N, C-alpha and C positions, 0 to 999 in steps of 0.2 A: 522399814524392814529390820527384823531382828537378826543380825549377823551371827549372834551366838548360837542360834538354833539351826544354822545351816551345816550340812555335811561339808567336808573339804571341797568336794566338787561343786556343791551349791555355792559355797563362799567364793570360789574362783570365778564362777559364772557371774555372780553378782558384782564382783570387783572389776572384771574385765569386760562386762557388757556383751558377752558372747551369745546373744540371742538372735531372734528373728530380724531379718531386714524389714524395713517399712514396706507396706503394700505399694507405695508410690514407686518403688524400685522395680516392681514386677512389670512384665511386658503387657501390651494390649492383648486381651483375650484370656488373661489369667483367671482361673476359676477357683473359688474357695469351696472345696467339697465339704458338704455338711453330713452330719451323722444321719444315717438312714438313706443317703443317696446311693444309687447303684454304681458299681465299679465302671469307670469309663473303659471303652474298648481300646485295645492297642494291638499293634502288629509290628514287632521290632526285631532286628537282627541280634543274635546272641554271640557270645565269644566262641561257641562251637560252630559258628557260621550257619546256624539254622534259625529261621524266622519263627518266633513264637507269638501267639495271640492269647487273649484272655480265655478263649474257649479251650485252649490246651490244658487248662487247670480245672475243667468242669467236674472232675471226679473228686476234687479236694473238698472237704467239709469247710475248711477255713483257708483263706488266702491272704498272705501278707505281701503287699507291694512295697518294696523298700527302695527308696531312692538313695543311692550311695555313690561314692566316687573314689578314684585312684589317689587323689592328691590330699584329701582332707585328713588332718590328724585325729579329728573326733571320729571319723569313719574307721580309721585304723584301730582306734582303741575299742570301739563298740562292736565291730564286726565279729570278733571271736565270741562275744556274749550273744550276739544274734544267732550265730551258728550253733551255740550251745542250746539255746531255746528251741531252735529248729530240730536239732537231733533229739531233744527230749520229747517233742510233741509230734514229730512227723508220722509216727505210727498211730497217732490218735486223730489224724485228719488234717494236720497243718501242712500247707504248701507255702513256699516262699519264692518270690521272684525278685531279683535285684535289678535295678535300672539306673544307669548313669545318665543324669539329665543334662550334664554340662557340655558346652561347646568349647573346644580348645581355644578359640579366638576370644573367649570372654575371660581368659585368665592372664593376669600379669605374671611375669617370671617370679616375682617375690612371693606369689601365692603358692608356689610349688616347692617351698623349702622343707617340707616334711615328707617328701617322696622323691624317688628317682624317676617316677613316671608322671606324665601329664595325663589329661583326660581324653586322649584320642581313643578311637575304637581299637587300633592296633595295640596300644599300651594296656587297654583293658584285658586283653587276652593274657598278657604276661602277668598282670596284677592278680587276676582271678586264679591263675595256676599257682602262683606263689602263696596266696592266702588260703588255698584249698577250698574254694567255694563249693559246697555240696548242692547248690541250687543254681538255676540259670542266671546269667548276668547279661542284660540287654542294653543296647545303645540307643538313646533317644536324642543325642546331641545334635544330630543333623537338622531336625526340624523343631525339637523340644516341644512338640505338640502334646505328648503324653504328660510331660511335667506340668504344662499349663492346665491340662484337663483335670489332673489330680490336685493341683495347687501345691506343688513342691516348692517350698521356700528355702530349703537348706538340704545339705547332705550331712548325716543321714536324716531322712524324714520317712516315717512309716505309716502305712494305711492298712488296717486290718478289716477284712470283710468276712461275713458269716456265710452259711451254705447257700443263701439266696443272693449272695454278693452285694449285701447292703453294708455300708460302712458302720463299723461298731467301735473303732478306735483309730485315732490319728495323733501323731506327734513324735515323741522321742523314743528311742530304744530304752533308755533309762536316764537317771539324773546325773550321770558321770561322764566326763570327757577324758578321763585318764584310763590307761590300760589296767587290766586285771579286774578282779571282783571286789577287792577289799574296801573300796570307797563307794560302792553302789549302795544306796539306801532305798531307792525307789525303782525297782525293776518293772516299769510301767507296761512295757510290751508283754513281758512274760506274764504279768498279772492279768492282762487283758485276754491272752490266749487261754490261761488256766480257767478264767471265768467262763469263756465261751465253751470250752470243752466240758465244763461242769454244768452247762445250761443255766448259768447265772448271769446277771447283769454285769457289765464291765464296771469295775469300781471307780476308775477315773478314765473317762472316755476321750478327753481332749487334753493334750499337754503341748507345750511349746517345743518345737524341734530344736535340739542343741546341735549346732554344727556350722558348717561353712555355707554361706549364702550361695544359692544357685547361680551358676556362671552363665547367664544369658548371653547369646551371641551379640545382642545389641550393645554389650559392654565393650566391644572391640574398639570403639572410639576412645574409651578411657585407656585401653591398653596402648593404642597408638600414641596418645599424649605422653604416656609413661616412657615409651620408646624414645620419643623426641627429647624428653627431659634427660634421660640417661645419656643420649648422644651428645648433649650440650654441656655435660659436666666438665668443669675445668680439670686439666691434666697437668701434673707437674712431677718432677723427680728431684730429690735432694741427695747430696753426697753424704756418705756415712762411713765411719771407720769401724774396726772390729769391736771397740768398746760400745759403740752405739748399737751394733748388731746384738751384742750380749745383752744389752738392756731390753731390746725388742724380744729376744728369746726368753728373758726372765718373766715377761708378761705379767705385769702388775694390774692388768685390766681384768674385767669380768667377762671378757669375750674369748672365744677360741680363735687363735690366730693361725691361718694357713700361710706359711712363708714359703715362697717359691724362688729358688735360685735359677737364674736364666742369663742369657746374653743374646744379642742380636746375631752373633756368629754361630750360634748353636741351633742346628736345623730342628731337632726334636723339641727344643724350647719354643721356637717360633711356631711349630706345628700345634703344640698343645695350648698355646697362649689364649686363643679365642675361647676355648672351653673353660679355662680358668675363670675368665670374667663372666661367662654365662652362669657358671656355678656361683660365683660371688654375688651376682645379681639375684639369683634364685634364693640365696640365703639371707636376703636383705632384712627379713623380719625375725632373724634368729641371732643369738649372741655370737656373732661371727664377723671376722674381717679378713680380707686377703691383703697380704703384704708382699710386694715383689722386690727382689733383691738382684740387681743386675751386676754382673762381673765384667761388663765392658770396661775398656780403659777410660779413666777420667776424662781424657780429651774427647771421648766419643759420647759424652753426656747428651749432647744435642741429638745425636743419632738415636740413642736409646729413647729420649723423650719423644722424638718424632714417631718412633714405632709405637709407643704407648698411646699417643694421640690417635694414630690410625686405628687402634683397637679400642678406642673410647675407654681407656683405663683410668677414668676419673675417680674422684673421691665422692661417694654417695653422701647426700646431705645428712642422713641419720648418723653418720660417723664424725661429723665435724666437731661436735661438742666434746666428745671423748678425746679426740686428738688434740684439741685446744688445751684441755686439762692436762694432757701429757707433755705439752710444749712442742707438739709436732704439727706439721702443715700438710703432710702427704703420707700415703701408704706405698709410694714407689721410691726406691732408693738405688743408688749406685755405690758399690763398695770401693773405697779408695785405698784400703790397706794393701800394700804390695805383697804381703805374705799370705799365701793360700792357707798355710797352717793356722795362721791367726784367725782367719775367717771360719775354718772348720772347727777350731776350738771354741770360738764364740757362739757358733750356731748349733752344731751337732757333731760331737766328737766321733760318732759312729759313721759319719759320712765319709766315704772314701775319696770323694772329690769330683766324680763325673757329674755332668749337668744334662738335663734339669734335675734338681733335687728339691723335694717338697716335704715339709714337716707340718704337722698339726700340733700346735702348742696349746695346752690347756691353761686356764687361769692359774697362775702360780709357777708356770714354767715347765711342767712335765710334758714330754713329747707323747702325744696320744697315738700317732702313727708317723712313719717316715717311709718315703719311697724315692728311689733313685731311678731315673728314666722317665719316659713319656707316660703320662696317665691319660686314659680315655675319660670322657665326661662321665660315663656310667660308672667306671671304676672309682672315680673320685667321689661321686655322690654316694656310692655304697660305703666307702670308707668313712665319709663324714656322718652318714646316718647311723652307722654302727656305733659312733661315739655320741652324737647329739640326740639320737633316737628319732623315730618317725612319729612321736607322740608329744602331746603336752604332758608335763610331769608335775606331780603335786609338790 
């Protein structure tokens, strides 16, 4: 492969291997729809609580069946370009129907790190409203029969049919997994639509879908194993003084650090703690780490550690190397400095002192956001995604 000839998106795809899953990963009954095949029938519930079928699009000259999802960063990036093509060609006969093929049980928590939503039907309604989908969004996750009939290997994965509902194009929306238009060099779906509208052959009729593998329900056993692995992580807590806190805050790492100040005697701290670690687990494939900083008395270290164990607040394996390089053994600490002022000065001079207090520290030490008081899981995810973004970035 000549990497010099690739666009930035193409180069990223080549380097990261972000292409199709192997056919062996697909469930029994999976169909590889061929060019010229008829569009398989479907009857699925939509986010408007109406059931739609293939026949509801009988008046459209061309129909694009687009498998997409709430959680996938490639879908997040490509959907605005899909909407743009739809708006451009809807008056010339193009109809689009989006379908979520994923079952929530097939998703590990760390596969949700680019969205505040999972792939449930209820969350689809919120996602479609926020994204401003101008076309129907249907749910196939319960049986995944439509995804298997069409041969959906990833999200997004698009199937374009002519007026006879014969398949004329299948594959990606375009060659880019990043947001915006500037890195797109091959707008394959748009080119296919333009060709059909002009009565011409589709120039490139088959492309590999760029995106996140379909989350088949049968993957729930893998998710269960991941749950067991997380629950068995070793949990420890180390003592730290104000100077050590200042070093953590300086953040010489390449990761964003979410530092949460808490104590076992603080009711809102205890209430928000499970959500903190759900979010930390969710962000497992992003440049991110959660550091907890207890203000319990040093003699209550055992009590704090017991609480952490109860909430499976262990150190994920993917962080062990970076912590070793920093000379650290844990991301859970108990502050020993008797001066509250010293802790505030070391961590966040703008913090007034109440707990819980949470800051997100960017690489280099700048505070990206701060919050005093209890954070809900959704609030925290929104704040994190506002900084880390819901996309892959060039």
